[in-house]
ROSE-4610 file (N, C-alpha, C; in Angstrom, 1 decimal, always signed):
// ROSE-4610
residu = [I/I/I/A/A/A/Y/Y/Y/E/E/E/T/T/T/W/W/W/E/E/E/A/A/A/Y/Y/Y/V/V/V/R/R/R/I/I/I/E/E/E/E/E/E/T/T/T/V/V/V/T/T/T/N/N/N/R/R/R/F/F/F/A/A/A/D/D/D/I/I/I/L/L/L/V/V/V/G/G/G/L/L/L/A/A/A/G/G/G/F/F/F/I/I/I/P/P/P/A/A/A/F/F/F/F/F/F/L/L/L/L/L/L/A/A/A/P/P/P/L/L/L/L/L/L/G/G/G/R/R/R/N/N/N/Q/Q/Q/L/L/L/V/V/V/L/L/L/S/S/S/F/F/F/A/A/A/V/V/V/I/I/I/L/L/L/V/V/V/A/A/A/D/D/D/I/I/I/V/V/V/M/M/M/S/S/S/I/I/I/F/F/F/G/G/G/W/W/W/R/R/R/A/A/A/S/S/S/Q/Q/Q/K/K/K/A/A/A/A/A/A/E/E/E/L/L/L/Q/Q/Q/K/K/K/R/R/R/M/M/M/H/H/H/Q/Q/Q/R/R/R/Y/Y/Y/V/V/V/M/M/M/Q/Q/Q/R/R/R/E/E/E/L/L/L/L/L/L/A/A/A/K/K/K/Q/Q/Q/Q/Q/Q/K/K/K/R/R/R/L/L/L/K/K/K/E/E/E/R/R/R/F/F/F/R/R/R/R/R/R]
num = [1/1/1/2/2/2/3/3/3/4/4/4/5/5/5/6/6/6/7/7/7/8/8/8/9/9/9/10/10/10/11/11/11/12/12/12/13/13/13/14/14/14/15/15/15/16/16/16/17/17/17/18/18/18/19/19/19/20/20/20/21/21/21/22/22/22/23/23/23/24/24/24/25/25/25/26/26/26/27/27/27/28/28/28/29/29/29/30/30/30/31/31/31/32/32/32/33/33/33/34/34/34/35/35/35/36/36/36/37/37/37/38/38/38/39/39/39/40/40/40/41/41/41/42/42/42/43/43/43/44/44/44/45/45/45/46/46/46/47/47/47/48/48/48/49/49/49/50/50/50/51/51/51/52/52/52/53/53/53/54/54/54/55/55/55/56/56/56/57/57/57/58/58/58/59/59/59/60/60/60/61/61/61/62/62/62/63/63/63/64/64/64/65/65/65/66/66/66/67/67/67/68/68/68/69/69/69/70/70/70/71/71/71/72/72/72/73/73/73/74/74/74/75/75/75/76/76/76/77/77/77/78/78/78/79/79/79/80/80/80/81/81/81/82/82/82/83/83/83/84/84/84/85/85/85/86/86/86/87/87/87/88/88/88/89/89/89/90/90/90/91/91/91/92/92/92/93/93/93/94/94/94/95/95/95/96/96/96/97/97/97/98/98/98/99/99/99/100/100/100/101/101/101/102/102/102]
x = [+8.4/+9.0/+8.1/+7.7/+6.8/+5.5/+4.9/+3.7/+3.9/+5.0/+5.3/+5.4/+6.0/+6.2/+4.8/+3.9/+2.6/+1.8/+2.0/+1.3/+1.7/+3.0/+3.5/+2.9/+2.8/+2.3/+0.8/+0.0/-1.4/-1.7/-0.6/-0.7/-1.4/-1.1/-1.6/-0.7/-1.2/-0.4/+0.1/+1.4/+2.1/+3.3/+3.8/+5.0/+6.2/+7.3/+8.5/+8.9/+8.8/+9.2/+8.3/+7.0/+6.1/+6.5/+6.9/+7.3/+8.5/+9.5/+10.8/+10.5/+9.7/+9.4/+8.7/+7.7/+7.1/+8.1/+9.0/+10.0/+10.9/+11.4/+12.3/+11.6/+10.3/+9.6/+9.4/+9.1/+9.0/+10.3/+11.4/+12.7/+13.0/+12.6/+12.9/+12.2/+11.0/+10.3/+10.8/+11.2/+11.6/+12.9/+13.9/+15.3/+15.3/+14.8/+14.8/+14.1/+12.9/+12.1/+12.9/+13.5/+14.3/+15.5/+16.2/+17.5/+17.3/+16.3/+16.1/+15.0/+13.9/+12.7/+12.7/+13.1/+13.0/+13.9/+15.1/+15.9/+15.2/+14.4/+13.7/+12.6/+12.0/+10.9/+11.3/+10.4/+10.6/+10.2/+10.5/+10.1/+8.6/+7.8/+6.3/+5.8/+6.3/+5.9/+6.3/+7.4/+7.9/+7.0/+6.7/+5.8/+4.4/+3.9/+2.6/+2.6/+3.6/+3.7/+3.8/+4.5/+4.6/+3.3/+2.6/+1.3/+0.3/+0.2/-0.7/-0.4/+0.9/+1.3/+1.0/+1.3/+1.0/-0.5/-1.4/-2.8/-3.2/-2.7/-3.1/-2.6/-1.4/-0.9/-1.8/-2.2/-3.0/-4.3/-4.9/-6.2/-6.1/-5.1/-4.9/-4.6/-3.8/-3.5/-4.8/-5.7/-6.9/-7.7/-7.9/-8.6/-8.0/-6.7/-6.0/-6.2/-6.1/-6.3/-7.7/-8.7/-10.1/-10.3/-9.7/-9.8/-9.1/-8.0/-7.4/-8.2/-8.9/-9.8/-11.0/-11.6/-12.7/-12.2/-11.0/-10.5/-10.3/-9.8/-9.6/-10.9/-11.9/-13.2/-13.8/-13.7/-14.2/-13.5/-12.2/-11.4/-11.9/-12.2/-12.7/-14.1/-15.0/-16.3/-16.2/-15.4/-15.2/-14.6/-13.7/-13.2/-14.3/-15.1/-16.2/-17.2/-17.5/-18.3/-17.7/-16.4/-15.7/-15.7/-15.5/-15.6/-17.0/-18.0/-19.4/-19.7/-19.3/-19.5/-18.8/-17.6/-16.8/-17.4/-17.9/-18.6/-19.9/-20.6/-21.8/-21.5/-20.5/-20.1/-19.6/-18.9/-18.5/-19.7/-20.7/-22.0/-22.7/-22.8/-23.4/-22.7/-21.4/-20.5/-20.8/-20.8/-21.1/-22.4/-23.5/-24.8/-24.8/-24.1/-24.1/-23.3/-22.3/-21.5/-22.4/-23.2/-24.1/-25.2/-25.7/-26.7/-26.2/-25.0/-24.4/-24.0/-23.8/-23.4/-24.6/-25.8/-27.0/-27.4]
y = [+10.0/+8.6/+7.8/+8.5/+7.8/+7.4/+8.2/+7.9/+6.7/+6.6/+5.5/+4.2/+4.3/+3.2/+2.7/+3.7/+3.4/+2.7/+3.2/+2.5/+1.1/+0.8/-0.6/-1.4/-0.8/-1.5/-1.9/-1.0/-1.3/-2.0/-2.3/-3.0/-2.3/-1.0/-0.3/-0.7/-1.2/-1.8/-0.6/-0.5/+0.4/-0.3/+0.2/-0.3/+0.3/-0.4/+0.0/+1.4/+1.5/+2.8/+3.9/+3.7/+4.8/+5.1/+4.2/+4.5/+5.3/+4.9/+5.7/+7.1/+7.2/+8.5/+9.4/+8.8/+9.6/+10.1/+9.3/+9.7/+10.8/+10.6/+11.6/+13.0/+12.9/+14.2/+14.9/+14.1/+14.7/+15.3/+14.6/+15.2/+16.4/+16.4/+17.5/+18.8/+18.6/+19.8/+20.1/+19.1/+19.4/+20.1/+19.6/+20.1/+21.6/+22.1/+23.6/+24.4/+23.8/+24.5/+24.6/+23.5/+23.4/+24.4/+24.3/+25.1/+26.6/+26.8/+28.2/+29.0/+28.3/+29.0/+29.1/+28.0/+27.9/+29.0/+29.2/+30.3/+31.7/+31.9/+33.2/+33.4/+32.3/+32.4/+32.4/+33.0/+32.9/+31.6/+31.3/+30.0/+29.8/+30.8/+30.7/+30.4/+31.2/+31.0/+29.7/+29.2/+27.9/+26.8/+26.9/+25.9/+25.9/+27.1/+27.3/+26.7/+27.0/+26.5/+25.0/+24.4/+23.0/+22.4/+23.0/+22.4/+22.5/+23.6/+23.7/+22.7/+22.6/+21.6/+20.2/+19.9/+18.5/+18.2/+19.1/+18.9/+18.7/+19.6/+19.4/+18.1/+17.6/+16.4/+15.2/+15.3/+14.2/+14.2/+15.3/+15.3/+14.8/+15.2/+14.7/+13.2/+12.7/+11.3/+10.5/+11.0/+10.3/+10.2/+11.3/+11.3/+10.3/+10.3/+9.4/+8.0/+7.7/+6.3/+5.8/+6.7/+6.3/+6.1/+6.9/+6.7/+5.4/+5.0/+3.8/+2.6/+2.7/+1.7/+1.5/+2.6/+2.6/+2.0/+2.4/+1.8/+0.3/-0.1/-1.6/-2.3/-1.8/-2.4/-2.4/-1.3/-1.2/-2.3/-2.4/-3.4/-4.8/-5.1/-6.4/-6.7/-5.7/-5.9/-6.1/-5.3/-5.4/-6.8/-7.3/-8.6/-9.7/-9.5/-10.5/-10.5/-9.2/-9.1/-9.8/-9.6/-10.1/-11.7/-12.2/-13.7/-14.2/-13.5/-13.9/-13.9/-12.8/-12.6/-13.7/-14.0/-15.0/-16.3/-16.7/-18.0/-18.0/-16.9/-16.8/-17.0/-16.4/-16.5/-18.0/-18.6/-20.0/-20.9/-20.7/-21.5/-21.3/-20.0/-19.7/-20.3/-20.3/-20.9/-22.4/-23.0/-24.4/-24.8/-24.0/-24.3/-24.1/-23.1/-22.9/-24.0/-24.5/-25.6/-26.9/-27.1/-28.3/-28.1/-26.9/-26.7/-27.0/-26.5/-26.7/-28.2/-28.9/-30.3/-31.2/-30.7/-31.4/-31.3]
z = [-1.7/-1.5/-0.6/+0.5/+1.4/+0.8/-0.1/-0.8/-1.7/-2.4/-3.3/-2.5/-1.3/-0.4/+0.1/+0.4/+0.8/-0.3/-1.6/-2.7/-2.8/-2.7/-2.7/-1.6/-0.4/+0.7/+0.6/+0.0/-0.2/-1.6/-2.2/-3.5/-4.6/-4.8/-5.9/-7.1/-8.1/-9.2/-10.1/-10.2/-11.1/-11.6/-12.7/-13.3/-12.5/-12.5/-11.8/-12.4/-13.7/-14.3/-13.8/-13.6/-13.1/-11.7/-10.9/-9.5/-9.4/-10.2/-10.3/-10.8/-11.9/-12.4/-11.4/-10.6/-9.6/-8.5/-8.2/-7.2/-7.8/-9.0/-9.6/-9.8/-10.2/-10.4/-9.0/-8.0/-6.7/-6.2/-6.4/-6.1/-6.9/-8.2/-9.0/-8.6/-7.9/-7.4/-6.0/-5.2/-3.8/-3.7/-4.5/-4.4/-4.6/-5.7/-6.0/-4.9/-4.5/-3.5/-2.2/-1.8/-0.5/-0.5/-1.6/-1.6/-2.1/-2.9/-3.4/-2.8/-2.5/-2.0/-0.4/+0.2/+1.7/+2.3/+1.9/+2.5/+2.5/+1.5/+1.4/+2.3/+2.9/+3.7/+5.2/+6.0/+7.4/+8.0/+9.2/+9.8/+9.7/+10.1/+10.1/+8.7/+7.7/+6.4/+5.8/+6.2/+5.8/+6.3/+7.6/+8.3/+7.6/+7.4/+6.8/+5.4/+4.6/+3.2/+3.2/+4.2/+4.3/+4.6/+5.5/+5.9/+4.8/+4.1/+2.9/+1.9/+1.5/+0.5/+1.0/+2.2/+2.7/+2.7/+3.1/+3.0/+1.5/+0.6/-0.8/-1.3/-0.9/-1.4/-0.9/+0.4/+1.0/+0.3/+0.0/-0.7/-2.1/-2.8/-4.2/-4.2/-3.2/-3.1/-2.8/-2.0/-1.7/-3.0/-3.7/-4.9/-5.9/-6.0/-6.9/-6.6/-5.3/-4.8/-5.1/-4.8/-5.1/-6.6/-7.4/-8.9/-9.3/-8.7/-9.0/-8.6/-7.5/-7.0/-8.0/-8.4/-9.4/-10.7/-11.1/-12.4/-12.3/-11.2/-11.0/-11.0/-10.4/-10.3/-11.7/-12.5/-13.8/-14.7/-14.5/-15.3/-15.0/-13.7/-13.3/-14.0/-13.9/-14.5/-16.0/-16.7/-18.1/-18.5/-17.7/-18.0/-17.8/-16.8/-16.6/-17.8/-18.3/-19.4/-20.7/-20.8/-21.9/-21.9/-20.7/-20.6/-20.9/-20.4/-20.7/-22.2/-22.8/-24.3/-25.1/-24.6/-25.3/-25.2/-24.0/-23.8/-24.7/-24.7/-25.5/-27.0/-27.5/-28.9/-29.2/-28.2/-28.4/-28.6/-27.7/-27.8/-29.1/-29.6/-30.8/-32.0/-31.9/-33.0/-33.0/-31.9/-31.8/-32.4/-32.1/-32.6/-34.2/-34.7/-36.1/-36.8/-36.2/-36.8/-36.9/-35.8/-35.8/-36.8/-37.0/-38.1/-39.5/-39.7/-41.1/-41.3/-40.3/-40.4/-40.9/-40.6/-40.9/-42.3]
């Protein structure tokens, strides 16, 4: 939930459905682990497990964030290319129309 809040804060664009799905999937994994697995572990094992999972989550979040930034940049470049090609086609179409009018 904290990560989804952070995503909204740094303005990572996601649909509302995706945000809720991320939260529900996270809770679906947390609840069984907390109520079924945690009681079986000792305090040290529980803290170690939490630390390992937290570090893994942070690393995967960083990779995911970097990938989203790259995707946004790629989308921006592709849109710029599209606009340039569209303008070029419009100019070519205008020239062809002028040739056929003669």
